[in-house]
C-alpha positions in Angstrom: -39.8 -4.8 -29.3 -36.8 -6.9 -30.1 -37.0 -10.7 -30.5 -36.2 -12.5 -27.3 -35.6 -16.3 -27.2 -35.7 -18.2 -23.9 -34.9 -21.9 -23.4 -36.6 -23.5 -20.5 -35.2 -26.8 -19.2 -36.6 -29.3 -16.6 -35.0 -30.8 -13.6 -31.2 -30.3 -13.2 -29.5 -32.5 -10.7 -25.8 -33.4 -10.6 -25.6 -37.0 -9.4 -22.7 -39.3 -8.4 -22.4 -40.6 -11.9 -21.6 -37.2 -13.4 -20.3 -35.2 -10.5 -16.8 -35.2 -12.1 -18.2 -33.8 -15.3 -19.9 -31.0 -13.4 -16.8 -30.4 -11.3 -14.8 -30.0 -14.4 -17.4 -27.9 -16.2 -17.2 -30.4 -19.1 -20.3 -29.0 -20.9 -19.8 -31.0 -24.1 -19.7 -34.3 -22.2 -22.8 -33.3 -20.3 -25.0 -32.1 -23.1 -23.2 -32.6 -26.4 -22.1 -30.1 -29.0 -25.5 -29.7 -30.7 -27.4 -29.0 -27.5 -24.7 -26.7 -26.3 -24.9 -24.7 -29.6 -28.6 -24.4 -29.2 -28.3 -23.0 -25.7 -25.6 -20.6 -26.7 -27.8 -19.2 -29.5 -30.7 -18.4 -27.1 -30.9 -15.1 -25.3 -31.8 -16.5 -21.9 -31.8 -20.0 -20.3 -33.9 -21.2 -17.3 -33.4 -24.4 -15.4 -35.0 -26.0 -12.3 -32.3 -26.9 -9.8 -33.9 -29.8 -7.9 -31.1 -30.5 -5.5 -29.4 -28.5 -2.7 -25.8 -27.6 -3.3 -24.0 -28.3 0.0 -21.0 -30.1 1.4 -22.8 -30.9 4.6 -25.3 -33.7 5.0 -28.2 -32.6 7.2 -31.1 -34.6 5.8 -34.6 -33.7 6.9 -37.2 -36.3 8.0 -39.2 -37.2 4.9 -40.3 -40.1 2.7 -38.4 -40.4 -0.5 -34.7 -39.6 -1.2 -32.8 -36.7 0.4 -30.9 -35.4 -2.6 -27.6 -33.6 -2.3 -24.8 -32.4 -4.6 -21.5 -30.8 -3.6 -21.0 -27.1 -4.2 -18.2 -27.9 -6.6 -20.7 -28.9 -9.2 -21.6 -25.3 -9.7 -18.8 -25.1 -12.3 -20.9 -27.4 -14.6 -24.1 -25.6 -13.8 -22.4 -22.2 -14.6 -21.1 -23.7 -17.8 -24.8 -24.0 -18.9 -24.8 -20.2 -18.7 -28.2 -20.0 -16.8 -30.0 -16.7 -16.8 -32.3 -17.9 -14.0 -32.5 -20.9 -11.7 -35.8 -22.0 -10.2 -35.7 -23.5 -6.7 -39.5 -24.0 -6.1 -39.5 -27.8 -6.0 -39.9 -30.8 -3.6 -36.1 -31.4 -3.0 -34.6 -28.0 -2.4 -35.0 -28.4 1.4 -33.7 -32.0 1.5 -30.7 -31.0 3.5 -32.6 -28.5 5.7 -32.2 -24.8 6.1 -28.4 -25.0 5.8 -28.7 -26.8 2.4 -30.9 -24.1 1.0 -28.7 -21.4 2.4 -25.6 -23.0 0.9 -27.4 -23.3 -2.5 -28.5 -19.7 -2.5 -25.0 -18.5 -1.4 -23.4 -20.6 -4.1 -25.7 -19.2 -6.8 -25.1 -15.6 -5.6 -21.3 -16.0 -5.5 -21.4 -17.2 -9.1 -23.7 -14.4 -10.3 -26.7 -16.7 -11.0 -30.2 -15.3 -10.2 -32.8 -17.5 -8.7 -36.5 -17.5 -8.0 -39.0 -19.6 -6.0 -37.4 -20.0 -2.6 -36.3 -17.9 0.4 -35.8 -17.6 4.1 -39.6 -17.3 4.6 -42.8 -17.3 2.7 -42.6 -13.6 2.0 -39.2 -14.0 0.2 -40.1 -17.3 -1.5 -43.1 -16.0 -3.3 -41.3 -13.1 -5.0 -41.3 -13.3 -8.8 -38.4 -12.6 -11.0 -38.7 -10.0 -13.8 -36.6 -10.2 -16.9 -36.2 -7.0 -19.0 -34.9 -7.9 -22.4 -35.3 -6.1 -25.8 -37.9 -3.7 -24.5 -40.0 -6.5 -23.1 -40.8 -7.3 -19.5 -41.2 -11.0 -18.8 -42.3 -12.1 -15.3 -41.4 -15.5 -14.0 -43.3 -17.0 -11.1 -42.3 -20.3 -9.6 -44.3 -22.4 -7.1 -44.4 -26.0 -5.9 -46.9 -28.5 -4.6 -46.7 -29.3 -0.8 -44.1 -32.0 -0.3 -41.6 -31.5 2.6 -39.9 -28.4 1.0 -42.4 -25.6 1.6 -41.6 -22.2 3.2 -43.8 -20.8 6.0 -44.1 -17.4 7.5 -41.1 -18.2 9.8 -39.1 -20.9 8.1 -37.2 -21.2 4.8 -38.2 -23.3 1.8 -39.9 -23.3 -1.6 -42.8 -21.1 -2.6 -46.0 -23.2 -2.3 -48.9 -23.2 -4.7 -51.7 -21.7 -2.7 -55.0 -21.1 -4.6 -55.8 -18.3 -2.2 -52.5 -16.5 -2.8 -50.7 -17.7 -5.9 -53.4 -16.7 -8.4 -53.3 -13.2 -7.0 -49.5 -13.2 -7.3 -49.8 -14.1 -11.0 -52.5 -11.4 -11.6 -50.3 -8.8 -9.9 -47.2 -9.9 -11.9 -49.2 -9.7 -15.2 -50.2 -6.1 -14.3 -46.5 -5.0 -14.5 -45.2 -7.3 -17.2 -45.8 -7.9 -20.9 -45.7 -11.7 -20.5 -45.8 -14.0 -17.5 -44.3 -17.5 -17.3 -45.4 -19.8 -14.4 -43.2 -22.7 -13.5 -45.4 -25.1 -11.5 -43.6 -28.0 -9.8 -46.4 -30.5 -9.5 -48.4 -33.3 -11.0 -48.0 -37.1 -10.6 -44.6 -38.6 -11.3 -44.6 -40.9 -14.4 -48.1 -39.9 -15.5 -48.2 -38.3 -18.9 -51.5 -36.5 -18.6 -53.0 -33.8 -16.3 -55.3 -34.8 -13.6 -58.7 -33.0 -13.7 -57.6 -30.8 -10.8 -54.2 -30.0 -12.3 -55.9 -28.9 -15.6 -58.3 -26.8 -13.6 -55.4 -25.1 -11.7 -53.4 -24.4 -14.8 -56.3 -23.1 -16.7 -57.1 -20.7 -13.9 -53.5 -19.5 -13.9 -53.9 -18.8 -17.6 -57.1 -16.8 -16.9 -55.2 -14.8 -14.2 -52.6 -13.7 -16.6 -50.0 -16.5 -17.2 -49.1 -16.6 -20.9 -47.1 -19.9 -20.4 -47.6 -22.5 -17.6 -45.0 -25.2 -17.5 -45.6 -28.2 -15.1 -42.4 -29.9 -14.1 -41.8 -32.7 -11.5 -43.4 -35.6 -13.4 -40.0 -36.9 -14.8 -41.6 -37.6 -18.2 -42.9 -35.8 -21.3 -46.6 -35.2 -21.0 -48.8 -33.1 -23.3 -49.8 -29.5 -23.9 -52.9 -27.4 -24.7 -53.6 -24.0 -26.0 -56.1 -22.3 -23.7 -57.6 -18.8 -24.0 -54.5 -17.5 -25.7 -52.1 -19.2 -23.3 -49.9 -22.3 -23.6 -50.0 -25.0 -20.9 -47.4 -27.8 -20.8 -48.3 -30.7 -18.6 -44.8 -32.3 -18.1 -41.6 -31.6 -19.9 -39.4 -34.3 -18.2 -35.9 -33.9 -16.8 -33.0 -31.9 -18.1 -30.0 -33.6 -16.6 -30.9 -36.1 -13.8 -29.3 -39.5 -13.9 -31.4 -41.3 -11.3 -33.4 -43.9 -13.1 -33.3 -46.0 -16.3 -37.1 -46.0 -16.4 -38.6 -45.4 -19.9 -40.0 -42.2 -18.5 -36.6 -40.7 -17.8 -35.1 -41.5 -21.2 -36.6 -38.5 -23.1 -37.7 -35.0 -22.3 -38.2 -31.7 -24.0 -36.8 -28.2 -23.9 -39.1 -25.3 -24.5 -37.9 -22.6 -26.9 -40.1 -19.6 -26.1 -39.9 -16.7 -28.5 -41.2 -13.2 -27.6 -41.9 -10.8 -30.4 -45.2 -9.2 -31.2 -46.6 -12.4 -29.7 -45.3 -15.4 -27.8 -44.6 -18.7 -29.6 -43.4 -22.0 -28.2 -41.3 -24.6 -29.9 -40.7 -28.1 -28.4 -37.2 -29.5 -28.7 -36.7 -33.2 -27.7 -33.6 -34.4 -25.8 -32.6 -37.9 -24.9 -30.7 -39.3 -21.9 -27.5 -41.0 -22.8 -26.2 -42.6 -19.6 -25.2 -39.9 -17.2 -25.5 -37.2 -19.9 -28.1 -35.9 -22.4 -28.1 -34.8 -26.0 -30.4 -33.2 -28.6 -32.7 -35.7 -30.3 -32.3 -35.8 -34.1 -33.9 -37.5 -37.0 -36.4 -40.3 -36.5 -35.8 -40.2 -32.7 -36.9 -36.5 -32.6 -39.9 -37.2 -34.9 -41.1 -40.1 -32.8 -40.9 -38.1 -29.6 -42.8 -35.2 -31.1 -45.4 -37.4 -32.7 -46.2 -39.0 -29.3 -46.3 -35.6 -27.6 -48.7 -34.3 -30.3 -50.8 -37.4 -30.1 -51.3 -37.1 -26.3 -52.0 -33.4 -26.7 -54.7 -34.2 -29.2 -56.2 -36.9 -26.9 -56.8 -34.4 -24.0 -58.9 -32.3 -26.3 -61.5 -35.1 -26.5 -64.4 -34.6 -24.1 -64.1 -36.7 -21.0 -60.7 -38.1 -21.9 -58.8 -36.6 -19.0 -61.3 -37.8 -16.5 -61.5 -41.3 -17.9 -57.7 -41.6 -18.2 -57.3 -40.5 -14.6 -59.8 -42.9 -13.3 -57.9 -45.7 -15.0 -54.6 -44.4 -13.5 -56.2 -44.2 -10.1 -57.4 -47.8 -10.3 -53.9 -48.9 -11.1 -52.5 -47.0 -8.1 -55.1 -47.9 -5.5 -53.4 -50.9 -4.1 -50.1 -49.1 -3.7 -51.7 -46.4 -1.5 -53.6 -49.0 0.6 -50.3 -50.8 1.2 -48.8 -47.5 2.4 -51.7 -46.8 4.7 -51.5 -50.3 6.1 -47.8 -50.1 6.7 -47.0 -53.0 4.5 -43.3 -53.2 3.7 -42.0 -54.4 0.4 -41.8 -58.0 1.6 -45.4 -58.1 2.7 -46.5 -56.5 -0.5 -44.8 -59.1 -2.5 -46.2 -61.9 -0.4 -49.7 -60.5 -0.7 -49.5 -59.9 -4.4 -47.8 -63.2 -5.4 -49.3 -65.6 -2.9 -52.7 -64.1 -2.1 -53.5 -62.0 -5.1 -54.1 -58.9 -3.0 -56.5 -60.7 -0.6 -54.7 -59.5 2.5 -55.0 -55.8 1.7 -58.6 -56.2 0.6 -59.4 -57.7 4.0 -57.6 -54.9 5.8 -59.7 -52.2 4.0 -63.4 -52.7 4.0 -65.7 -50.3 2.1 -66.5 -48.6 5.4 -62.8 -48.1 6.2 -62.2 -46.7 2.7 -65.0 -44.2 3.2 -63.5 -43.1 6.5 -60.1 -42.5 4.8 -61.8 -40.7 2.0 -63.6 -38.4 4.4 -60.4 -37.6 6.3 -58.6 -36.7 3.1 -61.5 -35.0 1.3 -62.9 -32.9 4.2 -61.0 -29.6 4.6 -61.4 -29.6 8.4 -60.2 -33.2 8.9 -57.3 -32.7 6.4 -56.0 -29.6 8.0 -56.1 -31.1 11.5 -54.5 -34.4 10.4 -51.6 -32.5 8.7 -51.1 -30.5 11.9 -51.1 -33.7 14.0 -48.5 -35.3 11.8 -46.4 -32.2 11.6 -46.3 -32.0 15.4 -45.2 -35.6 15.5 -42.2 -34.8 13.4 -41.3 -31.8 15.7 -41.7 -33.7 18.9 
């Protein structure tokens, strides 16, 4: 078996600030000479395209932004020389079926393979198999449910389904030497796995995934070695100039080497305005030290659960405001003038228990989702 080196990058999104650079294919301005050299030396490159490439705005009803990038930006994407583009994410259907079709057509026209989306669920769940140096590497891409998911009859991204996806991974492992799972999920701006996310990723490893990479969080998280597999809980963005939050300033590339065994190296990159560049010197050391520190933390018994409980406490008020229909103005008034008293009055312990039951109980949750989906249709 010959040595094969794959670089895996996170979210790739051309934005208004760098559309001209993408249109011109100005790769050095986008990623710098050092990072461009690193990508050029790899055998294969995989990126998550988290935006539909289309010239027509047809936004779907959703909460959160409807991303869009013109098809002309494919020149810059192609300049990255991608070996595979993943489309299993929560934004690929932002411009509806036409946006996904335009994206797929643009990728096909430019000879760029893709995985993780399709005209229906049957197409979207298909893996992509790389044959390189006498090695077969299977790539499976799936996403959490957030407005972009394919169904039996409608286009979209491949959903993570515990009753199906784990079987898909096991079947892929049966025909490949290695399996990479790209899982678009986890909480944004949270650097640790939730207890459930860790359970899901570990089960993927048990089913045959040699590498599980959680994207979507827009920040560097941590990693663990589990039963011979590597699980990365958040690698951050690749190129996505959408926020100046601290979480968006750094990210990592994964350099995955396949020889007699698989090894993973973590390569920090930094956001520089509308572009990114390879982190060097003390900056690189600091990023890796924090990454390693968090990775050590999650090995401590009870840490993940305790950390997540603390995070949940910090987020509770935000969710209650959303359930109550409080806009930004009412939220500010309640926080600043009443110290959260209004929202506490709105949600008694009994009301919280009812909400919990509706969300936690499978029968209620399925029915509520169906009701809300019908509301969007009608």
